[in-house]
N, C-alpha and C positions, 0 to 999 in steps of 0.2 A: 445576432449569430444566425447563420442556418444551415439545413443539409447541406446545401449545396456545399460552403467552404470546405465542411468536412470532405465532402465524396474530391473535391478537387487536389487535396494535400494528398489524398489515399490513392488518388489516379497517378499524381505526380511520383509517388515513392516507387514505382515500376518500371520508369522509364530512363535507367540508367542501369549497366552492369559494373558491379564493384571493379573488375578486374582492369576496368577504365580508368579506375583514381589514380592513378602513376603520374606526376607532374599533372596533376588539375589542381586548381586553388579553390578549397573547401572553406566556405563559411560554417565557422562553430558557432552558434547563437547561445549565446549564455555560458559564462567562466563559473560554475557551479559545481557540483556534486560530479556528476557527468560530465565538465568540459575536460577535466585532464586526462580520462579512458578516452575519448573521442581525439584527442590530438593525438595519444602515444599509438593507438592503433592506424590513425589515416597517417602518421611520420613514419608508421611500419610498411604500410602501404603505398608509401613513396608520392604521397599529396602534398599538398603545402596547406597548411591551413592555419586559418587567419579566424581569430575567438574575437567575437564580439560582444561588448558587456558596458552598459554606462556608468559600471564603476571600477574606476583605474583602480581603486585596491584589488577589485576581486580577480583582474588580469594578473597582476602582481603576486597574487596567492596562488594563482592556478601556475604560472612560470617555475615558481617555488618547488612545485609540487612534483613538474616534470624531473624524469631522470637527466641525467648528464649526458650531452647532446641529442635532447628533443626539443627544438625552438618553435616556437610558433610568433607570427605576428599580431599584435592585440591592436583593434581599432573599437570608437564610440560607434552608436547607434547610425547617428548620422553618415559618417563614411559607410557603414555597411550598406545603408540604404544607396548609397551610390555605387557600391560594388554590385549591387544587385540591378543596379536598372542597364537597361537593354542598350548598347552601342554598337552600331554595323552591324545589328542583325542580331546580337546573341551578347549574353552577359559576362562579363569576365569572369564568375563563379562559375564552376561546374556542378556544384552539389551546397547545399544545406544540410546542417546537422544541428535540430533542436533542442534545445534542452526540454524533456519533458512536460515541463509545467507552464510552456509558452501556449497560450490557446490559438487556436487555428484562425482566427480571426486578427490575430496581431499584424500591424500593418508591415511590417516587415517578410511575415511569413505569406500574406497575401500578394504582396511584390514577386517575392521569388516563384510562388505558382504563375502569377501574370506573366514573370518575363519567362519563364518556362522551365526553370531551376526546381531540381528535384529535392522535395525535403525528406528525411530520415529523422528519426531518433536515434540515439544509440543502440538502444536494442535492434533496430535493421539494420544497422551498420555491421553488427557483430554478427546477425544474423546469416546476412548474406556475405560476410566473409565467411565466416564458418561452413559455411553450406559449398562455397566454390573450393573449401579446403586449401585458403592461402595459409593457416598456420597449422597444417598438419590436417590428420582425418577427421571429419566432420565428427563432433561431440554431440551424446544425446542430453536432450534438451526436455527438461519437467519444469512446468509452468505452475505457480499459484499465483491465482487472484480471486477476487470479490470484494464485496464492501468490508466485509470484518472478518478477522483470524489467518489473514497472510502472511505476519510476519510467524505468528505459533506455527501455524501450518507448513511453511517454506522450513523451518526452522526444527520441528520432527521430522522434515521428509530427510534434511541432511544429515541428520543422529543416523537415523534408519538407514539409507545409503553408506552412511561409514562404518555404520555396525556389519553391514553385509560384504564390506569388501571392496565395495567403490569407492573411486577417486573422484569422491562429489565433491562440489564447496556451492555456498549458499551464496547466492549471490542479487543480482540487480536493485530491489529497492536496501535490501542489507544484504550486510557484507558486502564483496566487490560488486563496481560496474561490471555488465556483461560484457562491456569491451574489455576490461582488464583481464577477465576470466581466461580468452585465448591468448595473451600475452604470459601469463603464469605461471611461475616454475617451484615446484614440480607440476608438470603438465595436469590441466585439471580434465578429467572425461566426461563427469555427468554435471550439468548446471543444474542445478534447485534453483529455479529463478520466481521471486517474488515479481511481480510484475504490475504496476498501478495500471486503470483506466487511462491512465495518460499515455505511458510505455506504450499501450496495447493499439489507442488511436493512431500513436506515429510509428507503426512496425507493423504493415499491413502484409507483409508477406512471411513473416513470422508463423511456421505452424509447427508448434512442440511435437516430438515425439508423444508426450505425455501431458495435457493439461485437466486441470479441476479450476470451477469456480464453484466454490465456494456457499456464497450467498449473492442476492442483488437488493439494495435498498436504495432507495435516493438518497442521491450526494456526489458532491460534482456536478450539479446540473447548470449550472451558472457556466461552468467551462462548456460540457458538453453539448448545451442546448438543449436538450429533452433528454429524456427517461430511455427514451427506444435509441439513443445516440451512446447513450452509457453503456446499455444493456449490450449494444452490439460489437462494443470495444471488447467487454468483458470476454466476450463468444468467442474473439479471436483464439483464445486458450485452448479451444477445441476441436480446432480443425486439422488437429493430428492423427495419429494412427490410434490411440485410447483416450477416451473424452472422459474426464469422471465431474460430477458433481453433486452439489446437497438436494437431495428427494426430496426435503421436508419444506424446501425454500420454492414457492412458487414459479418465480420466474428462471432461478438456477433450473427446475427442474423443465421447464420448460425449453432454455436452452440446451439442455443434454438431449432431449426428443429431438431437438431440429440440427444438432449434431452432426455432421458429415461422417465423424470418426466412425472406422470398423468395429471399434467396441466402445462399448458406455457402460459405466459403472455409474450406480446411483449409493450414495451414503445416506443412514438416515439413522435415528436415534431407536426406530423399532427394530422388529425383525428382517432381516435381510431377506430379499427374493433373489432368487437363483439370478447370478449377474450382478450382486449387492454387496456391501459391507452395512453393519448394522452392529443390534446388540441383541442379543439373546441371553436372558437370565443375567441379566449383570455384567455379562461378560462381552467383549469387543469380538465380533465375528465376520470371518472372509467368506463370500459362495462367488470366489471370481477365478475358481480352477479351470476354469473352460473345459471342463466334462461334462457328460449327457447332466448329471445332476446336481454339478457344482456342489458337493459337499459342503458341509460345515468344518471350518477348520478356525478353531477358539485362537484369539489374540492375546488378550489379556484381560486381568477384570477390570472396569471401568473404574474402581476407585482406585487402581492404582495409576491413574491421567492423572497428569499435570500440567497447566491445570484443571483445578476439577470442574465438575459441572456440566451441563450439556454441550454449552460452547467448546471447551475443552477437548469432550470428549468427539464431538463432531470435529473437531480440527485432526486429532488422531485417525479417525476412523479414515477420513480423505489424506493425508501423507502415507497410511499404508495401503490405502489403493493407488496410490501412485508410484510407490516403492516396490509393491509387490508386483504393479504390471511391468517393471524392468527386472526380474529377480529375486528382490529380497525376499525372505521366508519369513515364515509365523515367528522363529524365535530370534531372527533379526528385531524384528519388529517388537516383538514381548521387551529387548534387553535393553533396547533403544530408548523405548519410553518409559520406562522402569527409571530408567538415571535421567530423565529428561526435566530439566527446570525452568519455567516461565522465565521471561525476558521482564523488566523492568516498566512500570507504569502501565501494567496490563491487570487490574485486580487486583493490585500488589498491598497489602495489608503492612501500613506503614508503625503503626502504634498501637497503643491502647492508653488512652486518657479519661479517668475517674471512671469507666466503666463503659466509656465511649469508643468503639474501633472507629478507626481511621484506616482508610481506601485510597488508594492512588489509581485512579483508572482514566489517568489523563491520556492513553491511548485511545479512548471511544472521544473520537473526534466526528462520528455522527449521530444521529436518535438511534439506530437500529443496535450499533455496538452500545449505546448506554443504556437501552433498554435490558439487558441480560447482569448489569450490575445491581441495576435498582431494584430488579425482581428478584436478587439473590437470597433474599427472605431477611425479615424484620426492619422496624420501621427506620428511614434513612433521614437523614437530611444531607439534603443534595447543593451538590456545587456547581453551576452550571455556564455556559456561556462562551461567545467567542465570533466564529466566523460560521455561519449555518451551511454559507456556499449552496444556497437553494433548497437545501433540505425541507420541507414539513413536518414543523415540532408536536401541531396539533394531538398526530395520533398518540404520540410517545407520551404526552403529558398526561390524556386521558386516560391510559392505560394502566399508568404508576399513581395518580393521586391517590389513592386510599393508602399507599405505603409513605406519604410523606409526612413527616413530622414537621420539616421549615426547607426552605430553599433560600438560598444566596445567589446573585446571577452578576455575573462580571461579564467584559465584554462588549464588543462592538451591536452584536446583537442580540444582547440580552431582554431589550424590549418586545423582541417576538415570543421569546419563549416567556416572560411576565404576561403578558396578552392570554396565551395559551392558558396559565396558571390560573387567570381570572374569571376562563371560561369554564374551564374545566375540575378547578380545585381553589376556591372562593375561599373557602374558610382555612388554607393553610398560609402560616406566615411565610411572605414572602423580602428578603431584602434586594436589594438593587444598588449595587457597586459603581459609582464613576470611576473611569479608568483610563490610562492614557491616552486610548484613541478618541479621549474626548477633549484634550490637550494637549495643542502641537509643543506645546514648551515643555510638557512632562518629561521629567529626568531618566537615568537611565534605571537608577530604582524604582520606578514607579509600577513596573508587573510583580515585584519582591512584594511592595508597600502594598499594592491593592489585595494580591495572593495573604500577606497575614491576615488584612481585616477580615478577609471573606472566612480563613478559618476560625476566625477569633468570633465573629456573628455564630458559624455555625458552632459551634462550641454552646455557645450562650443556648442556642435552639435545644442541644442534645439534651437527652438524658439516660442513666444508666443502661446499659443494656441496646442503647441506639447505634446506628453506624454513621457516621460522618462521611460521604460516597462524591469525591471528587470523580464525576462521570460528565464531559461539559458538553458533549452533544456536538459537538461542534470544532471546527479548526481553531488552533491556536496563535495564526501569524499575527493577527491584531497585534498582542499586545508581549508573547513570547517568541522567541527563535525558533522553536518548534515544541512538540509535546514532548519533547524530554526534560526541555527549560520548565515548560509548566508544569510538571510532577513534581520536577527537583524543588521548586519553587513554593509546591504544595507539603512535601517532606520537611522541609526548611521550617514550614510557619507551623507545621505542628507539632517540632520542636519545641518554638516558642510557647506556644499552649503550655507544653508538659512543663515548662522552667529549664527547658537545656539549652 
């Protein structure tokens, strides 16, 4: 993949006015999570959506998810390529709307760009339709991105905004797709949007009112092609009126310093400078009032924040900074965060068996995320492995070697983690488990069977007072449907160890 491919795709997104979609044939690439929302909004705009997917059953599921009266043509990928082909000087398709997971170097997307067909993601489509006020007055967009902590921060942000009386809705990677928000009843006025680097790459026009980059560490480099391209996608959320970023994170802090936003707010675990949010004597504190001296405003004790620990505190500070930038007050922040509960599979305790604590952090889909749980305290038996997505696991293994009681490795890239352990933790016992990705004939029960074996092996390594931690440092799709499926498999396996 090259930087040129990325630039071509971004440039193509700007060549069409959303008001021109009435009567246009629009190719929706992918019938997955974002597909139904894209079809709904295209139908509302008067376009003719054509959904392309290699799985007929996926197109059937999409049609079932559409409201009565909303229809779409379904085609396979070969037919989609024919539609994109230029004939008589132009393609029969006026726009491509891609699922965010499709890489810019995918043949269909390359063909679209070569044919002069603009390619948008569903976020770009929603942004342009909202900016043009095609579904009523423009909404307020609050965007959250980062390598880790997006979902927790977005959920906290929604809770604070609701506490402040705003008609807010979590959307994007959680809750509703952004396209569905524009059509939702009752009307949503404030979008608390969790946006991935994929979504941001395909939304080059998006300028959120307030955006936050929590942190930036190696992740999805196989998709973006380079760390620079990955960071640049994240920086897209800092191009609006207010930019917020993790001041303790080197790359996020640099993106904030370079952001064009009129107001820039850093969030840190230490005492905040003027124009920042931080922690003073164990209390979350804001200095973003806009006055000459930015007087300190106490929000709530750090001990009241859930999830507990530094990562949870930083997520709470980021959500507070974004919400206060659009009118929330300290009392709204305190009330919302005191009642906030963390989502599943995010460093979630699932049981204690024979004095050993079992923690489900399946959401730790990259080394940066796994680090927080591994360094939470005490000896760890670590269950790891999956798809590393181009990330380097060596620094993580070197840093956490001293806390490891043992390691159980699963998934396609387990060998890379095993190699790092051999170099940096040669005395730590390591068990590698072959799994369904090694056997094309593996049955549907293989993921659960592998997780059962992994937890049983971890239980044998652990002693009273230890923690068995599922923090894979890798994505799940080689074995599981998603990280939730992986986490649920872990919970079932722990229950079997406990005799339940």
